[in-house]
C-alpha atoms as one frame of an Amber mdcrd trajectory, in Angstrom:
protein
 -57.793  18.881  -5.275 -57.103  15.389  -4.069 -55.360  14.450  -7.284 -52.968
  17.460  -6.910 -52.190  16.464  -3.306 -51.546  12.897  -4.437 -49.181  14.183
  -7.205 -47.331  16.373  -4.855 -46.929  13.528  -2.300 -45.604  11.258  -5.030
 -43.259  13.853  -6.413 -41.918  14.529  -2.828 -41.366  10.791  -2.205 -39.656
  10.364  -5.497 -37.263  13.276  -4.947 -36.386  11.876  -1.439 -35.627   8.543
  -2.826 -33.424   9.910  -5.723 -31.570  12.157  -3.248 -30.909   9.165  -0.974
 -29.735   7.092  -3.750 -27.182   9.580  -4.920 -26.060  10.090  -1.373 -24.923
   6.446  -1.021 -21.285   5.618  -1.213 -20.203   3.385  -4.205 -17.061   1.392
  -3.411 -16.286   1.276  -7.215 -15.986   5.236  -7.210 -13.481   5.115  -4.264
  -9.681   5.169  -4.255  -6.940   5.682  -1.691  -4.308   8.277  -1.556  -1.541
   9.150   1.012  -1.376  12.744   2.339   2.332  13.162   2.603   2.139  16.088
   5.040  -0.060  14.341   7.604   1.289  10.770   6.691  -2.240   9.485   6.667
  -4.456   7.599   4.294  -7.274   9.458   2.641 -10.323   8.123   0.948 -11.182
   9.968  -2.360 -14.091   9.764  -4.760 -12.719   9.026  -8.265 -15.574  10.935
  -9.983 -14.894  14.332  -8.403 -11.860  14.087  -6.362 -13.766  14.900  -3.121
 -11.968  13.718   0.125 -14.653  11.559   1.865 -12.326  10.034   4.613 -14.638
  11.527   7.369 -17.358   9.290   6.173 -15.557   6.098   7.253 -14.160   4.311
  10.230 -10.796   2.585   9.606 -10.755  -1.010  10.480  -7.476  -2.397   9.060
  -5.242  -2.364   5.933  -2.339  -4.390   4.551   0.331  -2.629   2.462   2.478
  -4.887   0.153   6.034  -3.576  -0.606   7.805  -4.486  -3.761  11.297  -3.437
  -4.789  11.743  -1.514  -7.997  12.246  -4.805  -9.844   8.713  -5.941  -8.712
  10.037  -8.541  -6.287   8.006  -8.764  -2.951   9.762  -7.209  -0.149   7.222
  -7.399   2.689   3.881  -6.480   4.126   2.971  -3.668   6.724  -0.341  -4.036
   8.666  -2.068  -0.743   9.495  -4.340  -0.354  12.289  -5.341   3.148  11.874
  -5.104   5.925   9.185  -1.369   6.607   9.802   1.218   5.380   7.194   4.871
   4.967   8.283   6.245   6.728   5.216   9.759   6.787   6.700   9.954   2.974
   6.249   9.645   3.170   2.502  12.088   4.262  -0.049  11.105   6.278  -3.012
  12.075   3.515  -5.579   9.770   0.953  -3.904   6.392  -0.049  -5.267   3.737
   0.345  -2.552   0.205  -1.325  -2.922  -2.735  -1.544  -0.570  -3.560  -5.260
  -0.920  -6.823  -4.861   1.048  -8.307  -2.002   3.158 -11.435  -2.507   5.315
 -13.550   0.473   6.129 -16.989   0.855   7.825 -19.379   3.613   6.404 -20.278
   5.618   9.417 -23.799   6.527   8.195 -25.111   2.960   7.927 -22.494   0.581
   9.546 -21.816  -1.250   6.235 -18.305  -2.613   5.841 -16.491  -2.333   2.602
 -13.257  -3.613   1.297 -11.043  -2.057  -1.335  -8.248  -4.088  -2.915  -5.167
  -3.839  -4.964  -4.610  -0.013  -5.060  -1.234   1.247  -6.041  -0.158   4.183
  -3.841   2.161   7.055  -4.989   4.922   8.195  -2.690
């Protein structure tokens, strides 16, 4: 009977470890999109398209602006999820040069870089 108890204990620990591993956030699986209706940045998982914004605290972001010819036109620093969409024209190229987020669950800070945004 003790062998069965030991097996069940090991199986339970293994399943808990596997579940926790899959629940972790992988920065390589994240991208940034703009919700045009709310004019806010959203964090989205590339693998399944799930919106995971609520899992993060926003620290800061820099958006670089380029004219349609690719020439640098300026930078906007964001201090929250809001994006001033009215300041951009539809022919400009908008890129997040860097965005810093903190994972609420564990307090780990991650940075995502060089993400082109669609307006």
